[in-house]
Backbone bond lengths (Angstrom), bond angles and torsions (degrees), N, CA, C in turn:
res aa  C-N    CA-C-N  psi(-1)  N-CA   C-N-CA  omega(-1)  CA-C   N-CA-C  phi
1 M - - - 1.455 - - 1.468 119.06 -
2 R 1.343 116.75 -36.60 1.493 120.63 169.36 1.463 115.09 -57.44
3 R 1.401 110.87 -47.64 1.494 118.75 -176.11 1.526 106.14 -63.03
4 A 1.237 122.93 -39.78 1.416 124.76 177.53 1.570 114.61 -61.42
5 L 1.362 114.92 -39.53 1.420 118.53 179.71 1.542 111.96 -72.29
6 Y 1.375 114.97 -37.65 1.451 119.62 167.84 1.442 118.74 -53.71
7 L 1.347 111.24 -46.26 1.470 116.67 179.17 1.584 112.79 -70.49
8 A 1.303 112.57 -37.21 1.559 110.34 176.59 1.604 107.57 -68.30
9 A 1.242 121.33 -37.21 1.422 124.35 175.24 1.538 112.45 -61.32
10 G 1.250 117.21 -41.33 1.452 125.20 179.65 1.507 107.39 -61.36
11 F 1.430 120.95 -53.04 1.368 118.52 176.48 1.534 114.15 -66.85
12 A 1.221 121.16 -28.01 1.575 119.19 174.91 1.589 110.12 -70.29
13 F 1.227 116.19 -40.84 1.483 117.68 178.68 1.572 113.41 -70.46
14 T 1.299 113.73 -30.82 1.396 119.26 -179.87 1.692 106.37 -70.94
15 A 1.398 112.99 -46.24 1.390 117.21 173.55 1.555 112.71 -50.11
16 L 1.331 116.77 -50.62 1.401 124.37 -175.76 1.622 108.11 -66.84
17 G 1.265 116.24 -31.88 1.489 115.55 176.60 1.531 117.77 -70.25
18 V 1.410 111.48 -40.71 1.533 125.86 170.81 1.520 104.67 -57.33
19 V 1.219 122.40 -54.88 1.528 125.08 -179.22 1.403 108.30 -59.11
20 G 1.354 121.64 -38.32 1.385 121.43 -175.66 1.549 110.95 -76.84
21 A 1.292 121.01 -11.58 1.469 123.14 177.68 1.665 104.71 -73.17
22 F 1.325 117.12 -27.37 1.422 120.47 -178.59 1.605 120.25 -100.33
23 L 1.421 107.77 -19.24 1.466 115.13 174.95 1.541 114.92 -103.59
24 P 1.287 116.43 126.19 1.434 116.97 -162.67 1.503 111.93 -64.61
25 L 1.356 123.98 -35.47 1.412 123.70 -173.51 1.478 116.70 -93.71
26 L 1.367 113.99 -4.77 1.413 117.92 177.22 1.556 112.99 -97.22
27 P 1.406 116.48 119.67 1.438 115.44 -178.41 1.478 119.22 -61.62
28 T 1.302 122.16 151.78 1.373 128.07 177.37 1.526 113.67 -106.70
29 T 1.281 119.97 -48.44 1.405 121.16 -172.53 1.538 111.79 -69.33
30 V 1.286 116.94 -42.60 1.459 117.85 179.55 1.531 114.05 -52.97
31 F 1.421 112.75 -49.36 1.469 115.87 175.07 1.450 115.40 -61.66
32 L 1.269 116.11 -33.71 1.522 113.86 -177.89 1.527 109.08 -81.97
33 I 1.284 124.36 -18.52 1.306 129.24 175.56 1.640 108.86 -68.64
34 V 1.345 110.99 -41.69 1.402 116.12 -177.81 1.557 107.43 -78.32
35 A 1.272 119.35 -36.94 1.458 125.96 174.21 1.615 110.22 -55.84
36 A 1.300 117.15 -40.66 1.437 120.63 177.22 1.393 110.80 -67.37
37 A 1.355 116.84 -38.00 1.529 115.82 179.24 1.422 113.35 -71.56
38 C 1.391 113.63 -32.93 1.520 109.95 173.76 1.486 115.19 -73.51
39 F 1.290 119.57 -33.18 1.384 117.53 174.35 1.487 117.74 -70.05
40 A 1.343 115.58 -22.47 1.516 120.26 169.91 1.438 112.27 -62.79
41 R 1.242 118.23 -25.34 1.461 122.78 -174.38 1.543 111.31 -103.56
42 S 1.416 113.88 -2.07 1.544 118.02 179.18 1.534 112.73 -129.02
43 S 1.223 114.06 -43.08 1.538 120.23 -170.66 1.455 115.01 -140.84
44 P 1.332 122.70 91.08 1.504 121.05 -179.46 1.542 109.77 -53.61
45 R 1.394 113.64 -38.38 1.499 114.18 -178.93 1.473 111.10 -58.51
46 L 1.355 120.51 -48.19 1.556 117.21 -175.80 1.484 108.81 -74.75
47 E 1.486 122.92 -27.59 1.416 118.69 170.01 1.474 115.52 -62.11
48 A 1.203 117.77 -34.01 1.595 127.59 178.46 1.536 103.42 -66.18
49 W 1.353 112.81 -53.63 1.474 114.12 -175.01 1.668 112.86 -58.31
50 L 1.351 111.15 -39.74 1.458 113.08 178.54 1.483 113.26 -66.60
51 L 1.306 119.99 -43.11 1.452 125.21 -178.57 1.456 109.51 -70.22
52 H 1.320 123.36 -23.54 1.454 119.57 -179.23 1.502 109.43 -110.03
53 H 1.362 117.92 15.70 1.512 122.83 177.52 1.652 103.24 -65.07
54 P 1.385 115.97 133.56 1.472 113.36 -174.61 1.581 108.97 -70.05
55 Q 1.258 129.68 -20.94 1.403 127.90 -178.37 1.677 107.18 -86.31
56 F 1.371 115.75 -49.46 1.472 121.60 -160.66 1.501 105.66 -101.16
57 G 1.290 116.89 -29.23 1.595 122.29 -168.04 1.611 109.65 -57.95
58 P 1.385 122.39 -49.71 1.509 116.82 -177.95 1.507 113.31 -58.54
59 T 1.289 118.42 -42.57 1.430 118.18 -174.54 1.772 106.74 -69.71
60 L 1.232 120.58 -40.30 1.159 121.51 176.15 1.497 119.78 -63.50
61 R 1.388 115.67 -35.14 1.366 124.07 -176.91 1.564 103.12 -71.60
62 A 1.378 115.85 -44.40 1.392 118.54 -176.59 1.530 113.76 -60.66
63 W 1.426 112.73 -38.03 1.381 115.77 177.95 1.608 113.86 -65.17
64 R 1.278 109.16 -47.52 1.645 120.17 177.52 1.398 105.64 -55.77
65 E 1.379 125.66 -47.01 1.391 121.32 -166.58 1.498 113.17 -87.13
66 N 1.271 115.44 -34.18 1.595 119.58 -171.83 1.514 110.88 -130.20
67 G 1.302 119.78 1.83 1.561 115.51 -171.27 1.387 113.28 59.76
68 A 1.258 119.85 30.33 1.510 126.95 -165.11 1.559 104.58 -100.23
69 I 1.369 114.45 144.68 1.425 122.17 168.80 1.566 106.34 -124.15
70 P 1.294 115.63 134.78 1.502 120.96 -175.20 1.673 100.74 -67.48
71 R 1.443 110.02 154.90 1.484 111.59 172.84 1.388 119.24 -55.30
72 T 1.363 117.13 -43.40 1.439 119.87 177.19 1.487 114.12 -60.27
73 G 1.302 116.71 -37.47 1.501 119.29 174.29 1.466 110.71 -62.82
74 K 1.344 119.57 -41.45 1.423 120.75 -177.90 1.605 111.26 -63.51
75 V 1.221 110.62 -46.23 1.601 117.99 171.45 1.415 115.30 -53.83
76 M 1.388 113.04 -50.85 1.502 117.89 -176.90 1.646 109.30 -64.58
77 A 1.332 114.45 -39.90 1.356 117.21 178.10 1.488 115.40 -62.88
78 C 1.266 115.41 -48.47 1.496 121.36 174.17 1.418 117.74 -57.46
79 L 1.507 119.69 -34.98 1.335 126.83 176.74 1.578 108.32 -68.85
80 G 1.325 110.90 -44.34 1.506 115.44 -177.29 1.530 111.87 -65.45
81 M 1.550 121.94 -34.81 1.220 124.90 -179.41 1.551 109.28 -71.96
82 T 1.300 115.39 -33.77 1.503 123.11 -178.36 1.539 104.66 -70.29
83 A 1.304 119.88 -47.87 1.506 124.29 -176.07 1.611 107.13 -60.75
84 G 1.415 109.43 -40.92 1.506 111.12 -173.41 1.650 107.89 -71.89
85 L 1.363 115.85 -37.18 1.452 115.52 173.98 1.531 113.63 -68.60
86 A 1.299 119.25 -32.07 1.420 118.49 174.72 1.494 110.14 -63.90
87 G 1.392 115.13 -44.25 1.533 115.77 -178.02 1.507 109.91 -67.72
88 F 1.299 119.92 -32.49 1.480 123.20 178.46 1.590 109.18 -61.53
89 F 1.234 111.17 -42.01 1.480 113.82 -175.79 1.534 107.55 -79.09
90 A 1.231 122.84 -33.66 1.532 128.12 179.75 1.568 111.25 -67.08
91 F 1.388 115.29 -39.27 1.415 116.69 -168.40 1.572 111.17 -110.94
92 A 1.228 114.14 -27.87 1.544 117.05 -177.46 1.552 112.97 -88.32
93 H 1.332 117.69 -24.46 1.436 123.29 -172.27 1.520 111.16 41.49
94 P 1.251 116.59 61.30 1.507 117.85 -171.69 1.539 114.57 -72.58
95 K 1.383 115.25 155.32 1.420 121.01 168.23 1.503 112.04 -55.68
96 P 1.446 116.93 156.08 1.483 116.67 -176.84 1.535 112.09 -64.07
97 W 1.288 122.03 -32.63 1.364 120.92 174.81 1.574 117.57 -59.24
98 L 1.340 109.66 -40.74 1.474 119.70 -175.50 1.507 108.32 -74.65
99 A 1.289 115.85 -44.85 1.417 121.95 177.54 1.627 112.17 -61.09
100 A 1.388 116.57 -32.36 1.384 112.85 173.84 1.538 112.79 -76.80
101 A 1.404 116.92 -37.65 1.333 116.32 -179.78 1.602 114.56 -62.32
102 V 1.433 114.69 -39.16 1.519 116.89 -178.26 1.446 104.12 -72.07
103 T 1.338 123.83 -39.59 1.513 121.86 -177.81 1.426 109.38 -62.58
104 A 1.305 120.39 -40.96 1.472 124.16 -179.46 1.486 104.73 -63.65
105 A 1.292 121.82 -57.25 1.441 124.83 175.54 1.577 117.74 -40.89
106 M 1.421 111.79 -53.43 1.408 117.32 174.67 1.405 116.14 -66.10
107 A 1.374 124.40 -29.20 1.363 124.84 171.40 1.431 117.21 -68.57
108 A 1.278 118.14 -36.71 1.328 125.50 175.37 1.613 111.57 -64.53
109 C 1.307 113.06 -41.90 1.492 117.22 175.53 1.478 113.54 -67.27
110 A 1.327 115.62 -38.71 1.371 117.69 175.60 1.633 112.81 -62.37
111 A 1.323 109.42 -44.51 1.465 115.68 178.25 1.441 113.98 -57.67
112 F 1.302 116.92 -39.39 1.470 127.31 174.37 1.495 114.11 -55.15
113 V 1.406 108.86 -53.45 1.448 117.48 -176.24 1.656 112.29 -66.02
114 V 1.264 114.25 -41.65 1.478 123.46 178.55 1.588 110.72 -65.87
115 S 1.380 114.72 -33.20 1.429 118.01 -177.31 1.500 113.08 -76.25
116 R 1.267 118.56 -15.73 1.564 124.97 -179.07 1.532 107.98 -66.32
117 P 1.253 124.72 145.68 1.419 131.20 179.08 1.506 107.88 -69.15
118 A 1.351 117.75 155.24 1.504 117.86 170.07 1.562 105.56 -83.30
119 P 1.320 122.03 157.06 1.403 122.79 179.30 1.670 108.82 -67.38
120 P 1.304 116.95 148.73 1.342 117.29 177.84 1.567 111.74 -68.69
121 P 1.303 113.94 152.20 1.582 116.36 178.76 1.451 116.66 -48.95
122 A 1.167 125.73 140.93 1.424 125.32 174.73 1.486 116.06 -75.29
């Protein structure tokens, strides 16, 4: 039963990751990292497929091996967070306490992303 739940979650997170590749504010890599973890517990074949995928595999392997995020990934993540925050301010017109909380959360996420090492040269 647990294996089936991990398998279903792996497929769901893979789908979210693929959709995120086409929608600007939905992350891709985070969902695929979780999908790979789910597949590791349910289907080694699907985990291997994801880790060796030509588009997603190198980033997933860099994260798994070194906790690394490529420089372009860092830039895109920070730009996405900035765009999301700008959209939040433009459309939600938040109260000052909420604006401060969301800005602090985004800044913490950006700091985490920027603090990750770059993958070693291939």
